[in-house]
C-alpha positions as CSV (number, residue, x, y, z in Angstrom):
1,X,89.1,77.5,136.1
2,X,86.4,80.2,136.1
3,X,86.4,80.3,132.3
4,X,86.1,76.6,132.0
5,X,83.2,76.4,134.4
6,X,81.4,79.3,132.7
7,X,81.8,77.6,129.3
8,X,80.6,74.2,130.7
9,X,77.5,76.0,132.3
10,X,76.9,77.7,128.9
11,X,76.9,74.3,127.2
12,X,74.5,72.9,129.7
13,X,72.2,75.9,129.1
14,X,72.2,75.3,125.4
15,X,71.3,71.6,125.9
16,X,68.5,72.7,128.3
17,X,67.3,75.1,125.7
18,X,66.9,72.3,123.2
19,X,69.6,73.4,120.7
20,X,70.8,70.8,118.2
21,X,74.0,68.9,119.0
22,X,75.9,70.3,116.0
23,X,74.8,73.9,117.0
24,X,76.0,73.3,120.5
25,X,79.4,71.9,119.3
26,X,79.8,74.9,116.9
27,X,79.0,77.5,119.7
28,X,81.2,75.9,122.3
29,X,84.1,75.4,119.8
30,X,83.8,79.1,118.7
31,X,83.8,80.3,122.3
32,X,86.7,78.2,123.4
33,X,88.8,79.5,120.5
34,X,87.8,83.1,121.3
35,X,88.7,82.7,125.0
36,X,92.1,81.1,124.0
37,X,92.7,84.2,121.8
38,X,91.7,86.5,124.7
39,X,94.1,84.7,127.0
40,X,96.9,84.9,124.5
41,X,96.3,88.7,124.5
42,X,96.8,88.7,128.3
43,X,93.1,88.8,129.3
44,X,92.0,86.0,131.6
45,X,88.2,85.6,131.2
46,X,86.2,85.6,134.4
47,X,82.8,86.4,133.0
48,X,83.4,90.0,131.9
49,X,83.2,90.9,128.2
50,X,84.0,94.3,126.7
51,X,83.0,95.8,123.4
52,X,86.7,96.2,122.6
53,X,87.2,92.4,122.9
54,X,84.6,91.8,120.2
55,X,85.8,94.4,117.7
56,X,89.5,93.4,118.2
57,X,88.7,89.7,117.7
58,X,86.7,90.5,114.6
59,X,89.6,92.5,113.2
60,X,91.9,89.6,114.0
61,X,89.7,87.2,112.1
62,X,89.4,89.5,109.1
63,X,93.1,90.2,108.9
64,X,93.8,86.5,109.0
65,X,91.6,86.0,105.9
66,X,88.8,84.0,107.5
67,X,85.8,83.6,105.1
68,X,83.0,86.1,105.7
69,X,80.6,83.3,106.6
70,X,83.0,81.9,109.2
71,X,83.5,85.3,110.8
72,X,79.7,85.8,110.9
73,X,79.2,82.4,112.4
74,X,81.7,83.2,115.2
75,X,80.0,86.5,115.8
76,X,76.6,84.7,116.2
77,X,78.2,82.3,118.8
78,X,79.6,85.3,120.7
79,X,76.2,87.0,120.7
80,X,74.6,83.9,122.1
81,X,77.4,83.6,124.8
82,X,76.9,87.3,125.6
83,X,73.2,86.8,126.2
84,X,73.9,83.9,128.5
85,X,76.3,86.0,130.5
86,X,73.6,88.6,130.9
87,X,71.1,86.0,132.0
88,X,73.5,84.8,134.6
89,X,74.3,88.3,135.8
90,X,77.9,88.3,134.7
91,X,77.1,91.2,132.4
92,X,74.5,93.9,132.2
93,X,74.6,94.8,128.5
94,X,75.0,93.3,125.1
95,X,78.5,94.1,123.8
96,X,78.0,92.1,120.6
97,X,76.1,94.1,118.0
98,X,75.1,91.8,115.2
99,X,74.2,94.7,112.9
100,X,77.6,96.3,113.3
101,X,79.8,93.2,113.9
102,X,78.7,90.8,111.2
103,X,80.5,91.4,107.9
104,X,78.2,92.3,105.0
105,X,78.5,90.3,101.9
106,X,78.3,93.1,99.3
107,X,76.2,92.5,96.2
108,X,78.4,90.9,93.7
109,X,81.3,90.4,96.2
110,X,81.9,86.9,94.9
111,X,82.8,88.6,91.6
112,X,86.5,89.3,92.0
113,X,87.6,92.9,91.9
114,X,89.6,93.7,88.8
115,X,93.3,94.4,89.6
116,X,96.5,94.7,87.7
117,X,98.9,91.7,87.8
118,X,102.4,92.4,88.9
119,X,103.6,91.9,85.4
120,X,101.2,94.5,84.1
121,X,102.3,97.0,86.8
122,X,105.9,96.5,85.8
123,X,104.9,97.0,82.1
124,X,103.2,100.4,82.6
125,X,105.9,101.5,85.1
126,X,108.5,101.0,82.4
127,X,106.2,102.6,79.8
128,X,105.7,105.9,81.8
129,X,109.5,106.3,82.1
130,X,109.5,106.8,78.3
131,X,110.2,110.4,77.1
132,X,107.0,110.1,75.0
133,X,104.9,110.2,78.2
134,X,104.1,113.6,79.6
135,X,105.2,114.3,83.1
136,X,101.6,115.1,84.0
137,X,100.4,111.7,82.8
138,X,103.2,110.0,84.6
139,X,102.2,111.7,87.8
140,X,98.6,110.7,87.4
141,X,99.5,107.1,86.9
142,X,101.9,107.0,89.9
143,X,99.4,108.8,92.2
144,X,96.6,106.4,91.3
145,X,98.9,103.3,91.8
146,X,100.6,104.4,95.0
147,X,97.9,106.3,96.9
148,X,94.7,104.5,96.0
149,X,92.9,107.8,95.4
150,X,89.4,107.9,93.9
151,X,89.4,109.8,90.6
152,X,87.2,112.5,92.2
153,X,89.9,112.9,94.9
154,X,92.8,113.0,92.5
155,X,91.4,115.9,90.4
156,X,90.7,117.8,93.6
157,X,94.2,117.6,95.0
158,X,95.5,121.1,95.6
159,X,99.1,122.3,95.8
160,X,98.8,122.9,99.5
161,X,97.7,119.3,100.1
162,X,101.1,118.0,99.1
163,X,103.8,118.2,101.7
164,X,107.0,117.1,100.0
165,X,109.1,117.5,103.1
166,X,107.2,115.1,105.1
167,X,106.1,113.1,102.0
168,X,102.5,113.4,102.9
169,X,99.3,113.9,101.0
170,X,96.2,115.3,102.7
171,X,93.0,114.0,101.0
172,X,89.6,115.6,101.4
173,X,86.9,112.9,101.1
174,X,83.3,112.2,101.9
175,X,80.9,114.7,103.5
176,X,81.5,117.0,106.5
177,X,85.0,118.0,105.5
178,X,86.6,114.6,106.3
179,X,90.3,114.3,105.7
180,X,92.8,111.5,105.6
181,X,96.6,111.5,105.3
182,X,98.4,109.2,102.8
183,X,102.1,108.8,102.9
184,X,103.8,109.3,99.5
185,X,106.4,107.0,98.0
186,X,109.6,108.8,97.0
187,X,108.9,107.9,93.4
188,X,105.6,109.9,93.6
189,X,107.3,112.9,95.3
190,X,110.0,112.9,92.6
191,X,107.2,112.9,89.9
192,X,105.4,115.8,91.6
193,X,108.7,117.8,91.6
194,X,109.4,117.0,87.9
195,X,105.9,118.1,86.9
196,X,106.0,121.3,89.0
197,X,109.4,122.3,87.7
198,X,108.7,121.5,84.1
199,X,105.4,121.0,82.3
200,X,103.1,122.7,84.9
201,X,105.3,125.8,85.1
202,X,104.8,126.4,81.4
203,X,101.0,126.0,81.6
204,X,98.9,129.2,81.2
205,X,97.0,128.2,84.4
206,X,100.2,127.8,86.4
207,X,98.7,130.0,89.2
208,X,95.9,127.6,89.8
209,X,95.6,126.2,93.4
210,X,95.0,122.7,91.9
211,X,98.0,120.3,91.4
212,X,97.0,118.8,88.1
213,X,96.1,121.0,85.2
214,X,95.1,120.6,81.5
215,X,95.9,122.9,78.6
216,X,92.3,124.1,78.7
217,X,91.5,124.3,82.4
218,X,92.9,125.3,85.7
219,X,91.7,121.9,87.1
220,X,91.7,118.5,85.6
221,X,88.4,116.6,85.5
222,X,87.4,112.9,85.5
223,X,86.9,112.7,81.8
224,X,90.4,114.0,81.2
225,X,91.9,111.4,83.5
226,X,90.0,108.7,81.8
227,X,91.3,109.9,78.4
228,X,94.9,109.8,79.6
229,X,94.4,106.2,80.8
230,X,92.6,105.1,77.6
231,X,95.5,106.4,75.6
232,X,97.9,104.3,77.7
233,X,95.5,101.3,77.4
234,X,95.7,101.4,73.6
235,X,99.5,101.5,73.7
236,X,99.9,98.7,76.3
237,X,96.8,96.6,75.6
238,X,96.0,96.6,79.3
239,X,92.6,97.5,80.4
240,X,93.0,100.7,82.5
241,X,90.6,102.7,84.6
242,X,91.0,104.7,87.9
243,X,89.1,102.2,90.1
244,X,91.3,99.4,88.8
245,X,94.3,101.3,90.2
246,X,92.4,101.7,93.5
247,X,91.6,98.0,93.8
248,X,95.2,97.2,92.9
249,X,96.5,99.6,95.7
250,X,94.4,97.9,98.4
251,X,95.0,94.4,97.2
252,X,98.7,94.8,96.9
253,X,98.9,96.2,100.5
254,X,96.9,93.3,101.9
255,X,99.0,90.7,100.0
256,X,102.1,92.4,101.6
257,X,100.7,91.8,105.1
258,X,99.4,95.3,105.8
259,X,96.6,95.2,108.4
260,X,93.1,95.6,107.1
261,X,92.4,98.5,109.4
262,X,95.4,100.4,108.0
263,X,94.3,99.7,104.4
264,X,90.8,100.9,105.3
265,X,92.3,104.2,106.6
266,X,94.5,104.7,103.6
267,X,91.7,104.0,101.2
268,X,89.3,106.3,103.0
269,X,86.7,103.6,103.7
270,X,84.2,104.7,106.4
271,X,84.1,101.1,107.8
272,X,86.6,98.2,107.9
273,X,83.6,96.1,106.7
274,X,83.7,97.9,103.4
275,X,87.3,97.0,102.9
276,X,86.6,93.4,103.9
277,X,83.6,93.0,101.6
278,X,85.6,94.0,98.6
279,X,89.0,92.5,99.3
280,X,88.6,89.6,101.7
281,X,88.0,87.1,98.8
282,X,91.1,85.8,97.2
283,X,91.2,85.4,93.4
284,X,90.7,82.1,91.6
285,X,94.4,82.3,90.7
286,X,95.4,82.7,94.3
287,X,93.2,79.8,95.4
288,X,94.6,77.6,92.6
289,X,98.2,78.5,93.6
290,X,97.4,77.7,97.3
291,X,96.1,74.2,96.4
292,X,99.2,73.5,94.3
293,X,101.3,74.1,97.4
294,X,99.7,71.1,99.2
């Protein structure tokens, strides 16, 4: 009952403030849905809002593929409600931070990120099993596909970063010595073992601390990775570049129902908003297939 009265009083305050009818309906609708979600989570609203409630609700909206504009509209409604609760002495501080909580529409975000189709993934997975493909190149492809590493991170992976017993890869990223852990698929671990026991062992730089080597250097570089992918591209007639693998990694995880926060951590994004800005938009093909189901 307390929640209903507070919402009714909030609506009256909006009317008194001269807000347009449609704006009032939008605000009240958003707040009612939010409070229903809060109650579903076991929190009965009595006038107290916490910062955690806002961030958890925003994550819920993002994970359920709400459009960016819809999420931001709901955040605006919550900010207005938050201010009302302060004015009425229910709260003493703003727990909604528009700068932090609103999702940013990245420049060009309406342009879909380029990803491999499942058919293309299957094609190059079959291709790299060929005896013609070097174990090193096979490893590069599998690590890009199944870890989502940036090419700069891939070439800096050291032997000590790979724990084959726990099937874990420690990745150094960003500034300040940040690190993240990425679990490795068995297929990747097997590929690492194959490379270490065979081709790498015979390399003249085999004592290097870095995992992936070239014939001319104790550490692979970006250009060398791109050359490997360009060679595969010409064979398979599939456009290939390191970031396309990274986009595919994130997109495949989201399509399989992995939470956005987990994807952000695996990808090494400093903010969940970064992940949302790139991957929240479904492709034209996905939208078309969705409509066909109606």
